[in-house]
N, CA, C and O atoms as CSV, one atom per row, in Angstrom:
chain,resi,resn,atom,element,x,y,z
A,1,MET,N,N,248.469,-20.487,-72.151
A,1,MET,CA,C,249.306,-20.516,-70.961
A,1,MET,C,C,249.716,-19.102,-70.608
A,1,MET,O,O,250.037,-18.297,-71.483
A,2,ASP,N,N,249.703,-18.810,-69.326
A,2,ASP,CA,C,250.156,-17.502,-68.853
A,2,ASP,C,C,251.636,-17.514,-68.497
A,2,ASP,O,O,252.324,-16.504,-68.641
A,3,SER,N,N,252.121,-18.660,-68.031
A,3,SER,CA,C,253.530,-18.760,-67.661
A,3,SER,C,C,253.925,-20.232,-67.603
A,3,SER,O,O,253.077,-21.121,-67.684
A,4,GLY,N,N,255.216,-20.470,-67.463
A,4,GLY,CA,C,255.718,-21.826,-67.342
A,4,GLY,C,C,255.861,-22.508,-68.686
A,4,GLY,O,O,255.878,-21.863,-69.734
A,5,SER,N,N,255.963,-23.821,-68.633
A,5,SER,CA,C,256.098,-24.588,-69.868
A,5,SER,C,C,255.274,-25.858,-69.750
A,5,SER,O,O,254.908,-26.285,-68.655
A,6,LEU,N,N,254.999,-26.436,-70.876
A,6,LEU,CA,C,254.234,-27.668,-70.936
A,6,LEU,C,C,255.074,-28.680,-71.691
A,6,LEU,O,O,255.446,-28.463,-72.844
A,7,GLN,N,N,255.371,-29.797,-71.021
A,7,GLN,CA,C,256.200,-30.821,-71.649
A,7,GLN,C,C,255.469,-32.150,-71.628
A,7,GLN,O,O,254.747,-32.472,-70.684
A,8,LEU,N,N,255.672,-32.906,-72.683
A,8,LEU,CA,C,255.100,-34.231,-72.800
A,8,LEU,C,C,256.216,-35.172,-73.211
A,8,LEU,O,O,256.801,-35.022,-74.284
A,9,ASP,N,N,256.509,-36.140,-72.360
A,9,ASP,CA,C,257.614,-37.073,-72.608
A,9,ASP,C,C,258.932,-36.346,-72.871
A,9,ASP,O,O,259.715,-36.764,-73.723
A,10,GLY,N,N,259.175,-35.253,-72.134
A,10,GLY,CA,C,260.414,-34.505,-72.256
A,10,GLY,C,C,260.482,-33.562,-73.434
A,10,GLY,O,O,261.504,-32.907,-73.638
A,11,PHE,N,N,259.430,-33.477,-74.210
A,11,PHE,CA,C,259.383,-32.626,-75.396
A,11,PHE,C,C,258.475,-31.435,-75.112
A,11,PHE,O,O,257.339,-31.616,-74.674
A,12,SER,N,N,258.959,-30.232,-75.355
A,12,SER,CA,C,258.170,-29.036,-75.089
A,12,SER,C,C,257.041,-28.902,-76.101
A,12,SER,O,O,257.262,-28.929,-77.312
A,13,ILE,N,N,255.834,-28.757,-75.582
A,13,ILE,CA,C,254.687,-28.502,-76.450
A,13,ILE,C,C,254.024,-27.178,-76.043
A,13,ILE,O,O,252.848,-26.943,-76.321
A,14,SER,N,N,254.806,-26.328,-75.383
A,14,SER,CA,C,254.301,-25.040,-74.909
A,14,SER,C,C,253.752,-24.172,-76.030
A,14,SER,O,O,252.785,-23.438,-75.826
A,15,HIS,N,N,254.346,-24.245,-77.190
A,15,HIS,CA,C,253.929,-23.389,-78.300
A,15,HIS,C,C,253.132,-24.156,-79.352
A,15,HIS,O,O,252.873,-23.640,-80.439
A,16,SER,N,N,252.750,-25.373,-79.028
A,16,SER,CA,C,251.931,-26.162,-79.948
A,16,SER,C,C,250.521,-25.584,-79.985
A,16,SER,O,O,250.043,-25.012,-79.005
A,17,SER,N,N,249.876,-25.740,-81.112
A,17,SER,CA,C,248.497,-25.274,-81.223
A,17,SER,C,C,247.582,-26.190,-80.410
A,17,SER,O,O,247.981,-27.286,-80.016
A,18,VAL,N,N,246.371,-25.738,-80.166
A,18,VAL,CA,C,245.401,-26.541,-79.434
A,18,VAL,C,C,245.153,-27.855,-80.174
A,18,VAL,O,O,245.076,-28.913,-79.550
A,19,SER,N,N,245.031,-27.794,-81.483
A,19,SER,CA,C,244.784,-29.026,-82.238
A,19,SER,C,C,245.966,-29.994,-82.138
A,19,SER,O,O,245.768,-31.208,-82.083
A,20,GLN,N,N,247.184,-29.468,-82.113
A,20,GLN,CA,C,248.354,-30.343,-81.942
A,20,GLN,C,C,248.348,-30.975,-80.552
A,20,GLN,O,O,248.646,-32.161,-80.409
A,21,ARG,N,N,248.013,-30.196,-79.534
A,21,ARG,CA,C,247.953,-30.744,-78.173
A,21,ARG,C,C,246.872,-31.806,-78.078
A,21,ARG,O,O,247.054,-32.824,-77.410
A,22,ARG,N,N,245.760,-31.575,-78.735
A,22,ARG,CA,C,244.685,-32.572,-78.733
A,22,ARG,C,C,245.157,-33.851,-79.429
A,22,ARG,O,O,244.816,-34.953,-78.998
A,23,ALA,N,N,245.933,-33.710,-80.491
A,23,ALA,CA,C,246.469,-34.880,-81.193
A,23,ALA,C,C,247.395,-35.689,-80.286
A,23,ALA,O,O,247.509,-36.905,-80.440
A,24,TYR,N,N,248.052,-35.020,-79.348
A,24,TYR,CA,C,248.914,-35.703,-78.372
A,24,TYR,C,C,248.100,-36.383,-77.286
A,24,TYR,O,O,248.648,-37.125,-76.470
A,25,GLY,N,N,246.785,-36.135,-77.268
A,25,GLY,CA,C,245.916,-36.768,-76.275
A,25,GLY,C,C,245.588,-35.897,-75.083
A,25,GLY,O,O,244.970,-36.366,-74.127
A,26,LEU,N,N,245.986,-34.643,-75.119
A,26,LEU,CA,C,245.694,-33.751,-73.997
A,26,LEU,C,C,244.272,-33.238,-74.074
A,26,LEU,O,O,243.764,-32.964,-75.161
A,27,ARG,N,N,243.628,-33.107,-72.929
A,27,ARG,CA,C,242.285,-32.557,-72.840
A,27,ARG,C,C,242.233,-31.601,-71.662
A,27,ARG,O,O,243.017,-31.713,-70.719
A,28,TYR,N,N,241.318,-30.680,-71.725
A,28,TYR,CA,C,241.133,-29.723,-70.642
A,28,TYR,C,C,239.694,-29.814,-70.161
A,28,TYR,O,O,238.755,-29.610,-70.931
A,29,ILE,N,N,239.534,-30.119,-68.891
A,29,ILE,CA,C,238.213,-30.122,-68.276
A,29,ILE,C,C,238.248,-29.046,-67.193
A,29,ILE,O,O,238.947,-29.206,-66.192
A,30,PRO,N,N,237.507,-27.954,-67.377
A,30,PRO,CA,C,237.556,-26.854,-66.414
A,30,PRO,C,C,237.004,-27.256,-65.053
A,30,PRO,O,O,236.055,-28.034,-64.956
A,31,ALA,N,N,237.610,-26.716,-64.013
A,31,ALA,CA,C,237.144,-26.992,-62.657
A,31,ALA,C,C,235.738,-26.437,-62.451
A,31,ALA,O,O,234.916,-27.059,-61.778
A,32,ASP,N,N,235.462,-25.281,-63.020
A,32,ASP,CA,C,234.146,-24.666,-62.893
A,32,ASP,C,C,233.355,-24.934,-64.165
A,32,ASP,O,O,233.260,-24.085,-65.051
A,33,ARG,N,N,232.795,-26.125,-64.231
A,33,ARG,CA,C,232.085,-26.548,-65.433
A,33,ARG,C,C,230.896,-25.640,-65.740
A,33,ARG,O,O,230.551,-25.433,-66.903
A,34,ALA,N,N,230.276,-25.101,-64.698
A,34,ALA,CA,C,229.111,-24.237,-64.904
A,34,ALA,C,C,229.479,-22.961,-65.662
A,34,ALA,O,O,228.681,-22.448,-66.446
A,35,ALA,N,N,230.674,-22.457,-65.427
A,35,ALA,CA,C,231.093,-21.211,-66.080
A,35,ALA,C,C,231.830,-21.447,-67.387
A,35,ALA,O,O,231.824,-20.579,-68.260
A,36,ASN,N,N,232.470,-22.613,-67.544
A,36,ASN,CA,C,233.360,-22.839,-68.681
A,36,ASN,C,C,233.073,-24.098,-69.484
A,36,ASN,O,O,233.928,-24.537,-70.253
A,37,ALA,N,N,231.921,-24.679,-69.332
A,37,ALA,CA,C,231.637,-25.959,-69.994
A,37,ALA,C,C,231.441,-25.803,-71.486
A,37,ALA,O,O,231.021,-24.751,-71.968
A,38,LEU,N,N,231.750,-26.856,-72.205
A,38,LEU,CA,C,231.471,-26.878,-73.635
A,38,LEU,C,C,229.974,-26.876,-73.882
A,38,LEU,O,O,229.462,-26.099,-74.689
A,39,ALA,N,N,229.290,-27.745,-73.184
A,39,ALA,CA,C,227.839,-27.878,-73.353
A,39,ALA,C,C,227.222,-28.109,-71.985
A,39,ALA,O,O,227.025,-29.250,-71.568
A,40,LEU,N,N,226.923,-27.039,-71.302
A,40,LEU,CA,C,226.462,-27.112,-69.917
A,40,LEU,C,C,225.216,-27.980,-69.759
A,40,LEU,O,O,225.043,-28.637,-68.733
A,41,GLU,N,N,224.349,-27.984,-70.768
A,41,GLU,CA,C,223.109,-28.746,-70.643
A,41,GLU,C,C,223.315,-30.252,-70.762
A,41,GLU,O,O,222.406,-31.026,-70.464
A,42,LEU,N,N,224.502,-30.674,-71.195
A,42,LEU,CA,C,224.800,-32.095,-71.347
A,42,LEU,C,C,225.502,-32.641,-70.110
A,42,LEU,O,O,226.214,-31.902,-69.431
A,43,PRO,N,N,225.312,-33.926,-69.808
A,43,PRO,CA,C,226.005,-34.540,-68.676
A,43,PRO,C,C,227.505,-34.689,-68.942
A,43,PRO,O,O,227.965,-34.557,-70.076
A,44,VAL,N,N,228.252,-34.964,-67.881
A,44,VAL,CA,C,229.703,-35.139,-67.972
A,44,VAL,C,C,230.057,-36.185,-69.020
A,44,VAL,O,O,230.991,-35.995,-69.798
A,45,SER,N,N,229.311,-37.296,-69.045
A,45,SER,CA,C,229.627,-38.362,-70.000
A,45,SER,C,C,229.553,-37.861,-71.439
A,45,SER,O,O,230.388,-38.236,-72.263
A,46,ASP,N,N,228.579,-37.030,-71.752
A,46,ASP,CA,C,228.471,-36.496,-73.107
A,46,ASP,C,C,229.562,-35.474,-73.396
A,46,ASP,O,O,230.111,-35.447,-74.497
A,47,ASN,N,N,229.878,-34.633,-72.414
A,47,ASN,CA,C,230.949,-33.651,-72.612
A,47,ASN,C,C,232.280,-34.348,-72.863
A,47,ASN,O,O,233.049,-33.911,-73.721
A,48,LEU,N,N,232.567,-35.421,-72.133
A,48,LEU,CA,C,233.808,-36.158,-72.334
A,48,LEU,C,C,233.841,-36.836,-73.699
A,48,LEU,O,O,234.917,-37.059,-74.253
A,49,ALA,N,N,232.683,-37.161,-74.241
A,49,ALA,CA,C,232.612,-37.874,-75.510
A,49,ALA,C,C,232.685,-36.963,-76.724
A,49,ALA,O,O,232.953,-37.442,-77.825
A,50,LEU,N,N,232.458,-35.684,-76.562
A,50,LEU,CA,C,232.357,-34.788,-77.714
A,50,LEU,C,C,233.562,-34.848,-78.643
A,50,LEU,O,O,233.395,-34.877,-79.862
A,51,THR,N,N,234.744,-34.865,-78.103
A,51,THR,CA,C,235.938,-34.891,-78.946
A,51,THR,C,C,236.033,-36.187,-79.733
A,51,THR,O,O,236.357,-36.175,-80.920
A,52,LYS,N,N,235.754,-37.295,-79.080
A,52,LYS,CA,C,235.839,-38.582,-79.778
A,52,LYS,C,C,234.804,-38.672,-80.887
A,52,LYS,O,O,235.092,-39.176,-81.972
A,53,VAL,N,N,233.618,-38.192,-80.620
A,53,VAL,CA,C,232.563,-38.231,-81.622
A,53,VAL,C,C,232.922,-37.321,-82.789
A,53,VAL,O,O,232.797,-37.716,-83.948
A,54,ALA,N,N,233.367,-36.103,-82.488
A,54,ALA,CA,C,233.705,-35.141,-83.538
A,54,ALA,C,C,234.841,-35.642,-84.423
A,54,ALA,O,O,234.879,-35.338,-85.616
A,55,SER,N,N,235.764,-36.408,-83.848
A,55,SER,CA,C,236.901,-36.891,-84.625
A,55,SER,C,C,236.599,-38.177,-85.389
A,55,SER,O,O,237.406,-38.626,-86.203
A,56,GLY,N,N,235.440,-38.764,-85.126
A,56,GLY,CA,C,235.086,-40.012,-85.802
A,56,GLY,C,C,235.567,-41.251,-85.090
A,56,GLY,O,O,235.367,-42.362,-85.582
A,57,ARG,N,N,236.209,-41.086,-83.922
A,57,ARG,CA,C,236.738,-42.248,-83.205
A,57,ARG,C,C,235.645,-43.053,-82.514
A,57,ARG,O,O,235.922,-44.136,-81.999
A,58,LYS,N,N,234.431,-42.560,-82.489
A,58,LYS,CA,C,233.325,-43.287,-81.889
A,58,LYS,C,C,232.306,-43.685,-82.944
A,58,LYS,O,O,231.162,-43.995,-82.615
A,59,GLY,N,N,232.697,-43.679,-84.167
A,59,GLY,CA,C,231.781,-44.027,-85.243
A,59,GLY,C,C,231.243,-42.767,-85.910
A,59,GLY,O,O,231.311,-41.674,-85.347
A,60,ARG,N,N,230.725,-42.931,-87.076
A,60,ARG,CA,C,230.221,-41.782,-87.823
A,60,ARG,C,C,228.697,-41.759,-87.906
A,60,ARG,O,O,228.099,-40.693,-88.055
A,61,PHE,N,N,228.071,-42.926,-87.810
A,61,PHE,CA,C,226.628,-42.960,-88.013
A,61,PHE,C,C,225.867,-43.457,-86.792
A,61,PHE,O,O,224.748,-43.010,-86.542
A,62,TRP,N,N,226.447,-44.364,-86.038
A,62,TRP,CA,C,225.765,-44.911,-84.866
A,62,TRP,C,C,226.707,-44.831,-83.685
A,62,TRP,O,O,227.825,-45.345,-83.735
A,63,ILE,N,N,226.262,-44.193,-82.634
A,63,ILE,CA,C,227.078,-44.028,-81.438
A,63,ILE,C,C,226.406,-44.772,-80.300
A,63,ILE,O,O,225.230,-44.545,-80.017
A,64,SER,N,N,227.124,-45.638,-79.660
A,64,SER,CA,C,226.580,-46.439,-78.570
A,64,SER,C,C,226.565,-45.644,-77.265
A,64,SER,O,O,227.625,-45.295,-76.745
A,65,PRO,N,N,225.378,-45.355,-76.729
A,65,PRO,CA,C,225.307,-44.663,-75.429
A,65,PRO,C,C,226.032,-45.451,-74.327
A,65,PRO,O,O,226.654,-44.866,-73.440
A,66,LYS,N,N,225.942,-46.780,-74.399
A,66,LYS,CA,C,226.623,-47.617,-73.412
A,66,LYS,C,C,228.138,-47.444,-73.504
A,66,LYS,O,O,228.830,-47.356,-72.490
A,67,GLY,N,N,228.641,-47.398,-74.745
A,67,GLY,CA,C,230.075,-47.216,-74.960
A,67,GLY,C,C,230.548,-45.852,-74.478
A,67,GLY,O,O,231.615,-45.742,-73.873
A,68,LEU,N,N,229.755,-44.804,-74.743
A,68,LEU,CA,C,230.114,-43.462,-74.274
A,68,LEU,C,C,230.126,-43.412,-72.756
A,68,LEU,O,O,231.005,-42.795,-72.154
A,69,SER,N,N,229.148,-44.063,-72.141
A,69,SER,CA,C,229.081,-44.095,-70.683
A,69,SER,C,C,230.291,-44.817,-70.096
A,69,SER,O,O,230.862,-44.372,-69.101
A,70,GLN,N,N,230.681,-45.936,-70.719
A,70,GLN,CA,C,231.848,-46.682,-70.233
A,70,GLN,C,C,233.120,-45.866,-70.410
A,70,GLN,O,O,233.972,-45.855,-69.522
A,71,ASP,N,N,233.261,-45.183,-71.541
A,71,ASP,CA,C,234.426,-44.321,-71.755
A,71,ASP,C,C,234.497,-43.236,-70.682
A,71,ASP,O,O,235.576,-42.940,-70.167
A,72,ALA,N,N,233.354,-42.645,-70.347
A,72,ALA,CA,C,233.316,-41.597,-69.325
A,72,ALA,C,C,233.697,-42.163,-67.963
A,72,ALA,O,O,234.464,-41.543,-67.227
A,73,LYS,N,N,233.167,-43.333,-67.623
A,73,LYS,CA,C,233.530,-43.974,-66.347
A,73,LYS,C,C,235.039,-44.202,-66.284
A,73,LYS,O,O,235.677,-43.934,-65.265
A,74,ASN,N,N,235.598,-44.698,-67.383
A,74,ASN,CA,C,237.038,-44.946,-67.437
A,74,ASN,C,C,237.830,-43.650,-67.267
A,74,ASN,O,O,238.813,-43.613,-66.527
A,75,ALA,N,N,237.404,-42.593,-67.948
A,75,ALA,CA,C,238.108,-41.306,-67.859
A,75,ALA,C,C,238.044,-40.752,-66.439
A,75,ALA,O,O,239.046,-40.259,-65.921
A,76,ILE,N,N,236.877,-40.828,-65.810
A,76,ILE,CA,C,236.717,-40.327,-64.440
A,76,ILE,C,C,237.636,-41.088,-63.497
A,76,ILE,O,O,238.274,-40.494,-62.628
A,77,THR,N,N,237.701,-42.402,-63.671
A,77,THR,CA,C,238.559,-43.232,-62.820
A,77,THR,C,C,240.036,-43.033,-63.146
A,77,THR,O,O,240.841,-42.761,-62.255
A,78,ASP,N,N,240.391,-43.169,-64.422
A,78,ASP,CA,C,241.792,-43.100,-64.842
A,78,ASP,C,C,242.444,-41.762,-64.519
A,78,ASP,O,O,243.613,-41.712,-64.136
A,79,HIS,N,N,241.694,-40.686,-64.673
A,79,HIS,CA,C,242.257,-39.346,-64.484
A,79,HIS,C,C,241.892,-38.737,-63.128
A,79,HIS,O,O,242.156,-37.565,-62.861
A,80,ARG,N,N,241.278,-39.566,-62.285
A,80,ARG,CA,C,240.910,-39.144,-60.920
A,80,ARG,C,C,240.151,-37.807,-60.937
A,80,ARG,O,O,240.463,-36.886,-60.182
A,81,ILE,N,N,239.152,-37.732,-61.815
A,81,ILE,CA,C,238.327,-36.533,-61.909
A,81,ILE,C,C,237.395,-36.522,-60.696
A,81,ILE,O,O,236.588,-37.433,-60.509
A,82,THR,N,N,237.519,-35.502,-59.896
A,82,THR,CA,C,236.703,-35.443,-58.686
A,82,THR,C,C,235.477,-34.570,-58.912
A,82,THR,O,O,235.475,-33.664,-59.745
A,83,GLY,N,N,234.438,-34.873,-58.144
A,83,GLY,CA,C,233.215,-34.099,-58.232
A,83,GLY,C,C,232.431,-34.368,-59.492
A,83,GLY,O,O,231.504,-33.621,-59.808
A,84,ALA,N,N,232.775,-35.416,-60.225
A,84,ALA,CA,C,232.078,-35.720,-61.479
A,84,ALA,C,C,231.291,-37.006,-61.350
A,84,ALA,O,O,231.784,-38.012,-60.839
A,85,SER,N,N,230.077,-36.954,-61.816
A,85,SER,CA,C,229.315,-38.187,-61.988
A,85,SER,C,C,228.832,-38.188,-63.427
A,85,SER,O,O,228.776,-37.139,-64.070
A,86,LEU,N,N,228.491,-39.335,-63.921
A,86,LEU,CA,C,228.178,-39.459,-65.339
A,86,LEU,C,C,226.995,-38.615,-65.788
A,86,LEU,O,O,226.985,-38.119,-66.915
A,87,MET,N,N,226.022,-38.448,-64.947
A,87,MET,CA,C,224.794,-37.805,-65.388
A,87,MET,C,C,224.629,-36.379,-64.892
A,87,MET,O,O,223.522,-35.842,-64.947
A,88,GLU,N,N,225.676,-35.758,-64.416
A,88,GLU,CA,C,225.589,-34.349,-63.986
A,88,GLU,C,C,226.035,-33.441,-65.078
A,88,GLU,O,O,226.034,-32.222,-64.907
């Protein structure tokens, strides 16, 4: 953060580490995905799934492509992510 504060449910998390913020459920999706993407060669659905897969919340040995796609659709809708389609 360059300025201001970040609060979640009235509790300041401005000085929390990135891992602590992630534990609270916060995610950052850059507006300029081409310049700041985690994995530019992967579609939006895969980029949105990376954290869940890495944490084991999507299974450890078998990952359902259908489930990842549905999670991405839900995230795009729930968080009103604009300019995103699953396969871009």
